[in-house]
N, C-alpha and C positions, 0 to 999 in steps of 0.2 A: 274505713280508710281506705283510698284508692290503692291498688297495688303499685301504681306508676308514680304515686306521690305527685300529681300534677301540680303545675304553678301557673298562675294567670298573671294578667299585668297588674293586678292589684295586690299580688303577693310576691312582687320581686324584690331584690335586695334594694337597700336604700341606694337612690340615686337613679335607678332604673325603672321607677314606677309608671313613667310616662312613655315607655318606649311602644313601638307598634308590635302588633301580634306577631309578625314575622320575626322581629328581634327576640320576644319572649320565647319563641319556640326554640331558638338556639341557647338562649339562656337556660332553659329548662334541660336540655341534653347535657350542657356543661356541668350543671349543678347535680343532677341526677345520678350520674355515673353509669356503670355497666349494668346489663339486664339482671345478672345473677345478684349483683349488689342491691339493685332496687327491690327485688323480691325478698331478699333476707331483710332488708330495712323495713320493708313494708309489714311483714311479720312481727318484727320486733316493736314497731311503732303500735301495731293493734294491741300488743300485749301490755306496752305503757298506758296506752289510752284507757284499756279496761282497768287497769290498776288503779289509775286516777278516778275514774268513776266510782269505783269500789271504795274509796277513800276520801271522795268528796274533794279532790284536788283539781287544779286546773293544768291541763297538759300542755297547751299551747296559747300563750307563753307559759312555759314551766319555770316555777320559782326554783332556786339552788336547793332549799331544803326537801322539796318535793323529789327532785332528781335524787339527792342523797339518800333519802327515804327508800327510793325505788331500788338503787343498786344495793342497798343494805339489804332489801327483800331477796334480791337476786342471789346476794352472797349466802344468805342463810339457807337457801334451798337444799344444797348448794350448786350453784352455777358456775361452769368454768370462767377462770378470768377472762379467757379470749371472748367468751359469749357476753360477759358482761360490757367488755370495751366495745363489742359491736353494738350493743344497744345502745351505748352512750354515742356512738357514732351516728346512729339513726335519730336519736334525739336533736343531735347537733345539725343534721342535715335538714330535718324538718323545720327548725327554727330558721336555718339559713335560707331554705326556699320560701318560707313567709315573711322574711324580712325582719325577724327577731334577732336580739342579741342571744347568742346561745349560753345558757346556764352551765354547760359542761366545761366552760374555761375558768371557772372561778376557781380561786385558791383554796376556798373551803372544801370544795368537791375534791380537789386534788389530794387534800390531806385523808379523806375519808377513803379515796381510791388506793392511797398509798396502805393505809391499814387493811384494807381488803387484799391487796396484794400480798402483804406479809402473812396473813393468816391462811390465804389459800395457796400460796406459794408462787414463785415466779415461773417455775419450770411447767410449761404446759404439755400435754399429753400429745405426742407426735407420732405421725405414721413412721413405724421402724422401716430401715433398709434392708432389702434382702441381698443376697450375693448372687454373682453370676451362675454359680453352680446351682443355686436354688432355681433360678430363672430357668435353666436348661433342663432341670428336672420337671419342671411345669409344662415346657413346651413338649418334652418326651411323652407326656401323659395325654397329649391332646389327639384326637382322631383326625388325622389329616386328610382323611378320605371323605369328610363331611364338610359343608358349608361353615358349620359351627367351629370346627376345628381349625379351619383356614382363617376364619375371622379373627378367633380369639388369639392365634398365634401372632397375626399381623399386628393387633390391639397391643398386646403385651410388648412385642419386641419393637414396635415404632414408639410406643409411649415411653419405654425406658430409653432407647438410643436417641430419641428426640428430645428427652428432658420435657415431656409435655405436663402441662397442668391438665388435670382431668377435664376441665371445661374446654380447653383448647383441643384436646384430642377428639372430643365427641363433635365438635363444632367443624372438624375438617370437612372439606369437601373434594372430590375427585379431582376438580380443576384447580386445587391448590398445589397439586403435585407436579413435579417436573422430572422425568428421569433423564439424566445425563450419564456419560460414560464413567464418570468419576463418583457420582453420588445421587441419591435421590434428594430434590430439593423440595422444600415445603415453604411455599409463601403465605405467610400469615398476615392477614388484613389487620386484624385487631387481637390484642391480648390484655390481660390484667394490667401490664405495665405499659402498654402502647395503646392509650385510648383515643388516638387521633387519627387511627385507619392507615397510618404511614406502613407500606408492607415491610414486614421483617422476614428474613430467610433463615430457615434451619437447613443444615446438611446432615443426611443420614447415609452412612458409607456401608458398602458391601463387607460381608463377614465370609471368611474361608469356607465355613460349613454351611451347605444350603438350608439344612434344618434350622439353623438359629440365625440366619441372614435376614435383617429387617427389611432390606430393600426387595429381596426375591420373595419374602413372605407377603408384602404389601402387592407385589405384582401378581402373585398367586390368588390373593384375594379379589384383585380388580378383575381378573379372569372370570370369577365366579359372579362379580356384580354385573359384568357385561355392558356398561355404560360410560361415557365420557364426562359425566355431570352428576351433580348431587352428593347426598351425604355418604361419605367414606364408609363410616361404621353404622350399621343398620341393625335393627332387630330382625327376628327371624319369625317366618310365618310356618306354624306347625299345623300338619294335616295328618290325620289319622293314617298310619301304617305307611308314611312316607317320611322321607328325610326333609328336616325343615330347610326351607329356602329363605334368601333374602327378602325382606320387605321394603317398602319404599319409605319407611320410617326411621329417622334417625334414632341411634342409640341415645338413651337419656345417660346423664352423668351417674345417676344412682345405679343403672344398670351396668355401667362400667366398673363402678366400684365392686359390686357383687361378682362381677367376672373376675377381676383381681383376686378376690378372696375365695373364690370357689377354686382356683387353681394354684394360688400361691399359699394360701391359708388364710384363717380368720383374723390373725394378727396383723395382716397387711390391708392396704387400701389402695385406691388408685394414685393417691398421692406418693405412695411408696416408689412408684415407677420414676418420679422426678427426683424424690430424696435419694434414691438408690444410685441415680446416675451421678448426682453430686459427690455422694460419699465413695464410691468406686473411683470417680475421676480424681478426687483429692488423694485418695490412697495411691493411686498410680503415679502421683507426682506432677499432675496437670496444672498448669498455671491458673490464676483466677480469671485472667483475660480470656483463656482458652474456653474455659467452663461457662463463663457468661455469654461468650459468642452462640453457644447453644441453648443455655436456659433464658436467655434475655434479661437476666436479673441486672439492676443497675448498680448495685454497690458489692463490695467485698464482705460487707457484713452480712449480706443476705446468704451468701455462699456459707459462712460460719453457721447461721441459723438452719440451714437445710442440711448440712453434711451431719449424718449420725455417726460421730467419732467419740461415744462416750464409754465405749468397751475398753476398759484399761488393760485389759490382756492383749487386745488386738493392736490398739494405738497408742503407743506410750514410748516416750523418748528414753525411758529407761532400759529398754531392750537393746539400745545401741550405744551402751557406755564403754564397751570394749573390755569389760571385766572378764 
């Protein structure tokens, strides 16, 4: 199955089967979603298709019992609830692209999924949040005389202060940045919650201490890059007996994740940069509106989901009863 999950004019949703190739191209983009989502869906669909072949079942269109049997198989492995839901979304997207009614909307399957949810538990494993002190200790451990140290400091501080998703952070280009007297402005063309290419702005502010200032850290890294365009965060070229220098190749999201774990600890991930921003902002009494201005989340519920406030000793109204 193609990774891009292509759609042709013969596989368009009902009512659009006779449109031109030009219209079909826009329909495909509208249905397929972001590149990262397409890759994940394509992998999930290959797994589903193989399962159906192994069990002599039809995968497209798939019957409700087929999908119920498949998610039961995933749950018994066991796979995470979030993973199972992603597989279902991939199956639904494949049916949508092919113009079939999706089996994932059935009430019978909803009952099966509810049972799986009860067994696996609703709480998903989430990337923990670090403290500002932990972040500063990580920065103190970097060798800022090397390109690697300057890059990693900029990545950690900008990722945290900008509340970036991992995919957004590695997708940044130098030309997305605008330095102003008040802040470093980052102009985002597209994000997970902004699929239509409307430019969204983030503001990252100066910090009193140069060592931990995200703006000055980015400036120091830009001096090493020495160019006005292209990927902001890149991999490094290693030459024997020489200090590694920036390559022209964009840093992958997997590499960004490894860098966070290398400097902050294996329990963290690149997603911890964003989760830590939300958690610390909530703890500091910032409004949901102020937090959403930076995270670009659309609802207050997402802030609740991202905030890691389950430490009953740190975050508990019982501390303020006045007894």
